[in-house]
C-alpha positions in Angstrom: -29.6 39.4 -22.9 -30.4 38.6 -19.3 -30.7 34.8 -20.5 -27.5 34.9 -21.8 -25.7 36.2 -19.1 -27.2 33.9 -16.7 -26.3 31.1 -18.8 -22.6 32.3 -19.0 -22.9 32.6 -15.4 -24.0 28.9 -14.8 -21.7 27.5 -16.9 -19.0 29.7 -15.4 -19.8 28.4 -11.8 -19.6 24.7 -13.2 -16.4 24.9 -14.7 -14.7 27.1 -11.8 -16.7 26.0 -8.9 -19.2 23.1 -8.3 -17.6 20.6 -10.9 -14.1 21.2 -9.4 -12.8 18.6 -7.4 -12.3 19.4 -3.2 -8.9 18.6 -2.0 -8.8 18.8 2.0 -6.1 21.3 2.8 -3.6 20.4 5.8 -5.3 20.1 9.3 -8.8 20.1 8.0 -11.3 18.4 5.8 -14.8 19.5 5.0 -17.9 17.3 5.9 -21.0 17.4 4.1 -24.3 15.9 5.0 -24.8 13.2 2.7 -28.4 14.4 1.6 -26.8 17.8 0.6 -24.7 15.7 -2.1 -27.7 13.7 -2.8 -26.8 10.5 -1.0 -29.1 8.1 0.9 -28.2 9.1 4.5 -30.5 5.5 6.0 -28.5 3.8 3.8 -25.1 5.2 4.7 -26.0 4.6 7.9 -26.4 1.0 7.4 -23.4 0.5 6.0 -21.7 2.1 8.8 -23.7 -0.3 11.1 -22.6 -3.4 8.5 -19.0 -2.4 9.0 -19.6 -2.7 13.1 -21.6 -5.8 13.0 -18.6 -7.6 10.8 -15.6 -6.7 12.8 -12.8 -8.8 12.3 -13.0 -11.7 14.5 -8.9 -11.8 14.9 -7.1 -10.6 18.0 -6.9 -6.5 18.6 -3.5 -7.6 20.0 -1.8 -7.6 16.5 1.2 -9.5 17.8 -1.3 -12.4 18.9 -3.1 -12.2 15.8 0.4 -12.5 13.7 1.3 -15.6 15.7 -1.9 -17.2 15.3 -2.3 -16.4 11.3 1.6 -17.0 10.9 2.7 -19.0 13.5 2.8 -22.5 11.8 5.1 -21.0 9.4 9.0 -21.7 9.6 10.8 -18.2 11.1 7.7 -16.8 11.9 8.6 -14.7 14.9 7.9 -11.3 14.9 11.1 -8.8 14.5 9.1 -5.8 14.2 7.2 -3.5 16.3 3.2 -4.6 16.6 0.3 -2.6 18.3 -3.0 -3.2 19.7 -5.7 -2.1 17.3 -8.8 -0.2 18.1 -12.3 -0.3 17.2 -13.8 -0.8 13.6 -13.1 2.8 12.2 -13.7 4.1 8.5 -14.5 7.1 6.5 -16.5 7.6 3.7 -15.4 10.5 0.9 -17.5 11.6 -1.9 -16.4 14.4 -4.3 -13.6 14.9 -1.8 -15.6 15.8 0.9 -16.4 13.2 4.1 -19.8 12.3 4.1 -19.6 9.9 6.8 -17.1 8.3 9.6 -17.5 5.9 12.6 -15.0 4.7 15.2 -11.7 6.8 15.4 -10.3 7.9 12.5 -7.6 9.7 13.8 -6.0 6.7 15.8 -2.8 5.4 14.6 -2.8 1.5 13.7 -1.1 -0.7 11.8 -2.1 -1.1 8.2 -0.4 -4.1 7.0 -0.3 -4.6 3.3 -1.7 -1.6 2.6 2.0 -0.3 3.2 2.8 -2.1 -0.3 1.1 0.6 -2.2 3.3 3.3 -0.6 6.3 1.1 -1.5 5.2 0.9 -5.1 4.6 4.8 -5.1 8.1 5.6 -3.7 9.0 3.3 -6.8 6.9 5.0 -9.2 8.7 8.3 -7.8 12.2 6.9 -8.7 11.0 5.7 -12.3 9.7 9.6 -12.6 12.9 11.3 -11.4 15.1 9.0 -13.9 16.7 7.0 -10.9 15.6 3.8 -12.5 15.4 4.3 -15.9 12.5 1.8 -16.9 10.7 -0.9 -14.7 11.8 -3.2 -17.1 15.5 -2.9 -16.3 17.0 -5.4 -14.3 17.3 -4.3 -10.4 20.9 -5.8 -10.0 22.7 -3.1 -11.6 21.1 -0.7 -9.3 21.8 -2.3 -6.1 25.8 -2.5 -5.1 26.7 -4.9 -2.1 25.3 -3.3 1.2 26.9 -3.3 4.4 24.7 -4.6 7.2 24.6 -2.5 10.3 25.0 -4.1 13.6 25.6 -1.8 16.6 25.7 -4.9 19.0 28.7 -6.4 17.0 31.3 -4.0 16.2 34.1 -6.6 16.0 36.0 -6.8 12.6 35.0 -8.7 10.0 35.7 -12.5 9.9 38.1 -13.8 7.1 35.7 -14.8 4.3 32.7 -13.4 5.5 32.5 -9.4 4.5 29.3 -9.1 5.6 27.7 -7.5 2.7 24.5 -8.4 1.3 24.2 -9.2 -2.5 20.0 -9.4 -2.5 20.2 -9.9 -6.6 23.4 -11.3 -7.4 22.4 -15.2 -7.6 21.6 -16.4 -11.5 18.2 -16.3 -10.9 18.0 -12.9 -9.1 20.4 -11.2 -11.6 17.1 -11.8 -14.5 14.5 -9.9 -12.1 13.2 -6.5 -13.3 11.4 -3.8 -11.1 8.4 -4.9 -12.9 8.3 -8.5 -11.9 9.3 -7.9 -8.4 6.4 -4.7 -8.1 4.1 -7.5 -9.3 4.9 -10.4 -7.1 6.0 -12.5 -10.0 9.7 -12.5 -9.3 10.1 -15.7 -7.4 13.0 -14.1 -5.8 15.3 -16.2 -3.9 17.0 -15.8 -0.8 17.2 -15.0 2.8 16.6 -11.1 4.1 16.6 -10.0 7.6 16.8 -13.6 8.9 13.4 -14.7 6.8 14.0 -17.3 3.7 11.8 -16.6 0.9 10.4 -20.4 1.2 9.4 -19.7 4.5 6.8 -17.1 3.7 3.3 -18.9 3.0 5.1 -22.2 2.1 3.3 -24.7 0.2 3.7 -28.1 -1.5 6.0 -30.4 -0.5 8.2 -29.7 2.6 11.0 -31.6 1.3 11.1 -29.3 -1.6 10.9 -26.0 -0.2 14.8 -25.2 -0.7 15.6 -27.1 -3.6 13.0 -26.7 -6.1 13.4 -25.3 -9.7 12.7 -21.7 -9.8 9.8 -20.3 -11.9 10.6 -18.1 -15.1 10.1 -14.3 -14.0 6.4 -12.9 -14.4 4.9 -16.5 -14.9 3.9 -17.1 -11.3 2.3 -14.9 -8.7 2.7 -15.4 -5.3 2.4 -13.1 -2.4 5.5 -13.2 -0.3 6.7 -10.6 2.1 10.3 -11.4 1.8 10.7 -10.6 -1.8 8.6 -7.5 -1.2 11.4 -6.4 1.8 13.9 -7.1 -1.2 12.4 -4.7 -3.3 12.5 -2.1 -0.3 15.7 -2.7 0.0 16.6 -2.1 -3.9 14.7 1.0 -3.4 16.4 2.3 -0.5 19.6 1.8 -2.2 18.4 3.9 -5.6 17.0 6.8 -3.1 20.4 6.7 -1.1 18.0 7.7 1.7 15.2 6.3 4.2 11.8 5.7 2.2 9.6 7.2 4.9 11.6 10.5 3.9 11.0 10.2 0.5 7.4 9.3 1.0 7.1 12.7 3.4 8.8 15.1 1.3 7.1 14.3 -2.0 3.8 12.5 -1.2 2.5 12.8 2.4 3.5 16.9 2.9 2.1 17.5 -0.4 -1.6 16.0 0.0 -1.5 17.4 3.8 -1.4 14.3 5.7 -0.7 14.8 9.3 2.8 14.4 11.0 1.8 11.1 13.1 2.3 8.1 10.3 5.4 6.0 10.9 6.8 3.7 8.5 8.9 1.2 10.6 11.2 -2.0 9.5 12.6 -4.6 11.9 15.3 -4.4 14.8 17.7 -6.2 12.3 16.8 -4.4 9.1 19.5 -1.6 9.5 22.2 -1.0 6.8 25.1 1.5 6.6 24.3 4.0 3.7 26.9 6.7 3.0 28.6 6.5 6.3 25.1 6.6 8.2 22.9 3.7 9.6 19.7 3.8 8.2 16.7 1.2 8.4 15.2 -0.4 5.7 11.5 -0.6 6.1 9.0 -3.2 5.4 6.4 -3.8 2.9 3.9 -4.7 5.6 3.1 -6.3 9.1 4.1 -10.1 8.4 6.7 -9.9 10.9 5.7 -6.7 12.4 6.5 -3.3 11.1 5.2 -1.6 8.0 3.1 1.7 8.1 1.4 3.2 11.1 -1.1 5.5 9.9 -4.8 7.0 10.6 -7.8 6.7 8.7 -7.7 10.5 7.3 -4.4 9.9 5.8 -5.2 6.6 4.3 -8.2 8.5 2.9 -5.8 11.3 1.5 -3.8 8.8 -0.4 -6.9 7.1 -1.5 -8.0 10.4 -3.2 -4.6 11.0 -4.4 -4.9 7.6 -6.7 -8.6 8.4 -7.2 -6.8 11.5 -9.3 -4.4 9.2 -10.6 -1.6 11.0 -8.8 -2.7 14.6 -9.1 -3.2 16.5 -6.1 -4.8 20.2 -6.7 -3.6 20.3 -10.3 0.1 19.2 -9.1 1.2 15.8 -10.9 2.7 14.3 -7.7 2.9 10.8 -9.1 3.1 10.5 -12.8 -0.3 9.3 -14.3 1.6 7.1 -16.6 2.8 5.1 -13.2 -0.8 5.1 -12.0 -1.7 3.5 -15.4 1.1 0.7 -15.1 0.2 0.1 -11.6 -3.5 -0.5 -12.5 -2.5 -2.9 -15.6 -3.6 -6.4 -14.6 -0.8 -8.7 -14.2 -0.5 -11.6 -16.6 -0.3 -14.6 -14.0 -3.0 -12.6 -11.8 -5.5 -10.3 -13.6 -6.7 -9.1 -10.5 -3.1 -7.5 -9.3 -1.6 -4.8 -10.8 1.6 -3.0 -8.6 1.5 -4.0 -5.2 -0.8 -3.2 -3.5 -3.2 -2.3 -6.3 -5.8 -5.0 -6.2 -8.2 -4.6 -9.2 -11.5 -5.5 -10.0 -11.0 -7.3 -13.5 -13.9 -8.7 -14.6 -15.7 -8.1 -11.6 -14.0 -10.8 -9.7 -13.0 -9.3 -6.3 -15.9 -7.1 -5.9 -19.0 -8.2 -8.0 -21.1 -5.3 -7.0 -18.8 -2.5 -7.9 -17.5 -1.0 -11.4 -14.8 -3.3 -13.3 -12.6 -0.1 -13.0 -12.8 0.4 -9.0 -9.4 -0.8 -7.3 -8.5 -1.3 -3.7 -5.3 -0.8 -1.5 -5.6 -4.0 0.8 -3.9 -5.1 4.1 -4.2 -7.7 6.4 -6.9 -6.8 9.6 -8.8 -6.2 7.2 -7.7 -2.5 6.2 -8.9 -1.4 2.7 -8.9 1.7 0.6 -11.7 1.5 -2.0 -11.5 3.7 -4.7 -14.1 4.2 -7.2 -13.5 6.6 -10.1 -16.8 6.0 -11.6 -18.4 7.3 -8.5 -15.9 9.7 -7.5 -15.8 7.9 -4.3 -13.0 6.8 -1.6 -13.9 4.5 1.5 -11.4 3.8 4.1 -12.3 0.8 6.0 -10.6 -0.8 8.9 -10.6 -4.3 11.0 -13.6 -5.7 9.2 -14.0 -9.6 8.1 -12.1 -9.8 4.7 -14.9 -12.0 3.4 -17.3 -9.0 4.0 -15.2 -6.7 1.9 -17.7 -7.1 -1.2 -20.8 -6.8 0.7 -19.2 -3.6 2.8 -18.6 -1.8 -0.6 -22.3 -2.9 -2.0 -23.9 -1.1 1.0 -22.0 2.1 0.2 -22.9 2.0 -3.4 -26.2 1.4 -2.5 -26.3 5.0 -0.7 -24.4 6.4 -3.6 -26.6 5.3 -6.6 
């Protein structure tokens, strides 16, 4: 009888205690020693040293780094805020607990295109709530003409120039669905916030940048921040409120994020919505702006995506949406919804499981998410080509 009771007690503890995932409450996060969770402390220390030894060679001043990276592009001038970044920084989260950290994880820094994962999330929330009926709907019917807010030029409209944006009105853009916009396979055409789509990472013959035939939606993948910003503008129109407020209320507050993150747009990306001036945010830091955030808050978001949108039993993002975000794009099987980079066929990270995925931004900033090992790692300011080795170092400590 004693053995039966003891067995039941062990099972009960396994179900209700030790096997349950830990979710950090607001304002605190339990740290556990690597050894207490069966990890190799020496190898984990080696991973941290590798991150420090392979700090990004780009300028710490993010405006200078942007100019050196994109300065040869037409219309490359920054129009949003930049910052001076800090030291190489990161945290490693195993079974929900922080088992290692380095640098200054509480420092607010630009996270560049990791911002895109926050943007796709607020679109997923709109789908979950029926504001967008289906990602396979075309975007155009959801976006009425948009008035640009210009506080410095309150003069009446000129005849024939109504001052309204219609970003999905062209013959090509009217065919674009939310899905192809999310997958960066839309080939959206136009100019937004002073940035033409053809000027972002231009390729091929310069004489054809403005005249080439548009690709069939879904057929060609191209990383393009002008199109991402057009999607952000469309999402703002759907929500009828600033996207940072949506994200804060429905996601960041619920996962216990700090109150220090900020999501910026550009100095000229202001519109009039329901009689109020609001800023349409950007999906990255290509011309400045995007998400400014600390590593702890990035880790919380990574933990949310690890658990397929569930936080301590509450489904904040539908599991269906997460599954869609993790579905490979036909034109680029290593990409899901932005900015969920997939490890399809282990091409991105040969040393990691095929079901691992990464939220990646320039810098390089990345959130590595590994469901197989119940692992999340936030790594900031590392050379991009060392990402796979960094992950391999971490996994050596876990395995």
